[in-house]
N, C-alpha and C positions, 0 to 999 in steps of 0.2 A: 499496534496497537503504538500510539506515539505520545507519551505523556512529559510535559514540558515543565521544570522546576526554575524558576530563576532564570540562571545562566546554562544550566546541565541539564542538557537533552536525555530520558532515558527512550530507550527502545526495547522493548519486548521480545525477545530472542529465541528463538528452539536450534539447537545443533543440522546442519547441513544436513538430507540426504543423502546417501549415494544416487547419484546421476545415472546408473548402466541400471535399470530393472525391467522387465517385462510390463509391457503396458497393462496398467488395470484394465478387469474387463468393461463393458457399456454400462451392464446393470450395475456393477460395484460404483462408478461416479456418480448414476443416478441415485443410487439408494443416497450416497454421500450427500446430494443436492437435498432428499427428497427426508432426511432425518433433522432436518434445519430447518427446512421451508414450510411454510402455509401460501396456498393462492388465496390471494384477495386483491377484488375485481378487477381477473384475467393475468394479473401479473402475480411473481414469485417474489414473495417475502420473507427473509430469511428472522427467524423468530429469535436468536442466539449466533450474532454474525460471527463474533469470536471462533464460536465452535464450525461454524463451517466456513471461513479464511484455513483453520488447522485442518478441515476436511480435504479444502483446495490442495492446499499445500503438500498434502500425502497424496492426490491424486496427478498432480503436479510431480514430483517427484518419481511416481510408476512410469510415466508416459516418457521420460526424459531419454530421449532414445541417441542424440549426439554428445559425441565427446567434446565435439566444438562451440556446443551451442553459446554465441554471441550474439548480441544484437547492439550493434551501430548507435549510438544516443544521438539524438535531434545534433545537425550541427550548429556552432554559437551564433544567433543572428536569428535562424528558425523562429516566422511569425503564426503565431496560432493564433487568429483572432487580435486583440489589445496587446499578449504577451509575445514578450521576446525572450528568447532562449540565453542565460547572459552563460550560465557552466552549469558542468554537472557536478549536485551533493552527495548522490549515492546510489548504487547501482544492487538491486537486488532478484529473488527468482521471479519475483512477482511482479518487478516494475520498474522504474528510471527516475529519481527527482532532482528537477533541476532548479536553478535560480535564475528566477524569470522578473523582468520588469515589467510591470504594468502600466502602459504609455498614455490609459486614460484617467486613471490615479494616482499615477505620477510614484509608484513604490515598490519597493522589490516584493512578492513573493514567493514563495515556494508551490514548486509546477508537478506534480506526481502524472505519471503515464501507464497505464495499465500495460504491461509489455513481458511476458510470460517467452523468456527466451528458448525455453525446449518447445513452446509450440507455434511458432509464427517466426519471418521473416519480415524484414519491411525492405520497401519496394523505395526507388531515388524518388518518388512524389512522395512519401512521406506515408505512403497508404501499406497499412498492415493486413499480411494474408496469413493462413494457418500454411504449413508446411504437409500437412496430411488431415484432410478429408477426416480421418476415423478420431481426430484429436477437437471436435466440435465440437461434440456436448462437454467436454473439459473446461475448453475455452471460454464459453456460453456460462458457464456454471464461474469459473472466473470475473467474467465481465459483468455477473449478474451483483455478485460476491463486491466488487469492489465497487457499482455504484450505489448498492445499501449501506456499503460503509461509508461512503460519502455522504450520503442520506442522512443515518446516524449522527456525524460528528457537524454536520452542521446545525442541528439541534441545540444543542453543547452552546452554552458561553461561559466558561470557564476560565483561569486561567491555569491548568493544570493539563487541561485540555487542547488539544489541535483543533481551529479552530480552521473548518473550511467555509469559503467564499461562495465560490460556484463550480459546478459540474456540467460535464455535459459528455455525448457520444460523439465522435468523429474520424475519419481516415481508418475505420474497419475497428478500432478502439476506442477508450476513453479515457480521461485526461480529470482530473482536479485541480484546485485551485485554493493555500491555503498560507496562512501566516507565515512569515519566514523568520526563526529566532534562530538571531546569530548566535553561537556557543560554545563552549567545550563539551565532548560527551563526557561522559563518567569514565570509560573506557582508557580516554586520553588522559585524564588525568591520574587514575591507576599508575597509569604506565610512567606516566611523569611522578612518579612516589609521592604522590600527594597520598595523606593520611588523614583518616577522620576520627574522631572524640565524638563524644553520645550529644554534644548539643550539637555541632553541625551535621551530623545523622541525621537528627529529628527534623534541622531545615530545610534539607532535603525529602525527607521519606514522608514527613506528616502534609506536606501541600500534595504532594501523589496522591495518598491517602484518601484526601481527601477528593481529588478527580476521579477515581474510583469508587469511593461512595455517591458522587454525585451522576456517575452510570449504572449504578447496579440498583438508583432506583427507580430509574425507569427503566429497568428490565436488562439491561444491557450485560 
């Protein structure tokens, strides 16, 4: 989850897990999905998106089999419909976030691509394919989590919660388009020696707490 307050971006972070582990058994992956999902209208919908994503993180950590796991980002200038990739904003275990330009609305946006680097490769055609069919269930679980995360975030309209404007599946993966918030991260401010007094801390923390409260009120 990412919460934005004024010009400081806060990202929930968990310590990076060891990448060299034996694959989790398929029934463990299925159990991780089942514990946090319910069937509705033929689809699986996560009741607790946060818990589902944490279970997915564990599953991805357990199936990591390559020491050189790395996915090349989409090249600058790549077009996905009306969105043109400008540069990479961040890369994580689950995906890549790009700065993109929306040619229809003529504005910059953040474009997030589901891309679990330990599970997939990217072809020259931009299509994403599994490294091994043994990882199909884990990849599918992550894809459902990604789409459900986008659906949840799209429901909110709060200054401390990322706003999702659009999401879709394509090229064997999925994407979501969010507001681009230009600013400094808290970690960058701390590295630069910034110190906070009680007043400035309240100015940062209270809007985040209000965003969390808004999410919790609808069961997230």
